[in-house]
C-alpha positions in Angstrom: 87.1 81.3 131.4 86.7 82.3 135.3 83.6 84.9 135.4 85.3 88.0 135.5 86.7 87.3 131.2 83.5 86.5 130.2 82.0 90.0 131.9 85.0 91.6 130.2 84.3 89.9 126.7 80.6 90.3 126.7 80.8 93.8 127.7 82.9 94.5 124.6 80.6 92.6 122.5 77.9 94.9 124.1 79.6 98.4 123.1 80.6 97.2 119.5 76.8 96.3 119.2 76.6 99.8 120.4 79.1 101.4 117.6 77.7 99.6 114.7 74.3 100.5 115.7 75.0 104.0 116.3 77.2 104.1 112.6 74.1 102.3 111.1 71.7 104.1 112.4 71.4 107.6 111.7 71.0 108.9 108.8 72.1 112.5 109.0 75.7 112.2 109.7 76.1 115.4 111.5 73.3 115.1 113.6 74.8 112.1 115.8 78.3 111.2 114.7 80.8 109.8 116.3 84.1 112.8 117.0 87.9 112.1 116.9 87.5 112.5 120.9 85.2 109.7 121.5 86.5 107.1 119.2 89.7 107.9 120.9 87.7 107.6 124.5 86.1 104.5 123.4 89.5 103.1 122.0 91.0 103.8 125.6 88.1 102.3 127.2 88.3 98.9 125.4 92.2 98.4 125.5 92.0 99.3 129.5 89.1 96.1 129.1 92.3 94.1 127.8 94.6 94.8 129.5 92.5 93.6 132.7 94.8 91.6 134.0 98.2 94.0 134.6 96.3 96.0 137.2 98.3 99.6 136.4 97.9 99.8 132.8 94.4 98.5 132.5 93.0 101.2 135.0 95.7 104.0 133.6 94.2 102.8 130.2 90.6 103.5 131.2 91.5 106.7 133.5 92.8 107.8 130.3 89.6 107.0 128.2 87.5 108.8 131.0 89.4 112.0 130.9 89.0 112.2 127.5 85.6 111.9 127.5 84.9 114.0 129.7 87.0 116.6 128.0 85.1 115.8 124.7 82.0 116.4 126.7 82.6 119.7 128.2 83.6 121.3 124.9 81.0 120.1 123.2 78.7 121.7 126.1 80.1 125.9 125.0 78.0 127.2 123.3 79.9 128.3 120.2 
């Protein structure tokens, strides 16, 4: 494994640990639960990291994930 592959593996492991802790720590599911758009953005970013060898596909998937995350943040910030 070269340095970039090790970096990708470490990043994925850290993201999975954060997701597991988020699910395990939250007692009130409504307060800190992951919304569907957030999960979709997370999945696109992870898949972009997995396809790093094909730069066009990898960066495209990460870009889609970031756009979905921004849309989710804008939807959540609007007053109801």
